[in-house]
C-alpha positions in Angstrom: 124.2 60.5 102.5 126.5 62.2 103.5 126.3 65.9 104.6 128.5 68.2 106.2 128.4 71.2 108.4 130.6 73.0 110.4 129.9 73.3 113.8 131.7 75.1 116.9 133.7 73.7 119.3 131.1 74.2 122.0 128.4 72.6 120.7 130.8 69.6 119.4 132.2 69.2 122.1 128.1 69.1 124.1 127.2 66.6 120.8 130.9 64.3 121.8 129.3 64.4 125.6 126.0 63.4 124.9 127.1 60.8 122.5 129.6 59.2 125.2 127.3 59.1 127.9 124.4 57.6 126.1 126.7 54.9 124.6 126.0 55.6 120.9 128.1 57.0 117.9 128.0 61.1 117.4 126.2 60.7 114.0 123.8 58.6 115.8 123.1 61.1 118.1 122.9 64.0 115.2 120.1 61.5 113.4 118.3 61.5 116.7 118.5 65.0 117.6 117.3 66.0 114.0 115.0 63.5 113.4 113.1 64.5 116.2 113.7 68.6 115.8 111.6 68.5 112.3 109.0 65.3 114.6 108.1 68.7 117.0 108.2 71.5 113.6 106.4 69.0 111.3 103.5 68.9 114.8 103.9 72.1 116.0 102.7 73.4 112.1 100.3 71.0 112.3 98.9 72.8 115.5 98.6 75.9 114.4 97.3 75.0 111.3 94.9 73.8 113.1 93.9 77.3 115.3 94.2 79.3 112.5 91.5 77.1 110.8 89.5 77.0 113.6 90.1 80.7 114.8 88.9 81.4 111.1 85.6 78.7 111.0 84.6 80.9 114.3 84.9 84.0 112.8 82.4 83.0 109.6 80.3 81.8 112.0 79.9 84.8 114.2 81.9 83.4 116.9 84.7 86.6 117.7 84.1 89.6 119.9 85.7 92.9 119.8 89.0 94.1 120.4 87.6 96.6 123.5 85.7 93.6 124.7 88.6 91.4 125.0 91.5 94.2 126.2 88.6 94.8 128.8 88.7 91.3 130.2 92.2 91.6 130.1 92.0 94.7 132.1 90.2 92.9 134.8 91.6 89.1 135.1 95.1 91.1 135.3 94.7 93.7 136.9 96.2 95.8 133.9 94.2 98.9 134.3 
């Protein structure tokens, strides 16, 4: 598949420099960078969903504290008073 995008001159230069340093074609570098970014985003989303699910599960089980308790702990921990 061919996709055409417009890059700023600065970004294009950076990509060309990276490709040259790695001995690759610029399209290879762009593909690798996009693949890494997409994989990271997918994993980050999965981790966020897991965290939310854990929080909801804890809440449903009664494992939570009031905001006042949290605020007091943070005040003491970071000497915020």
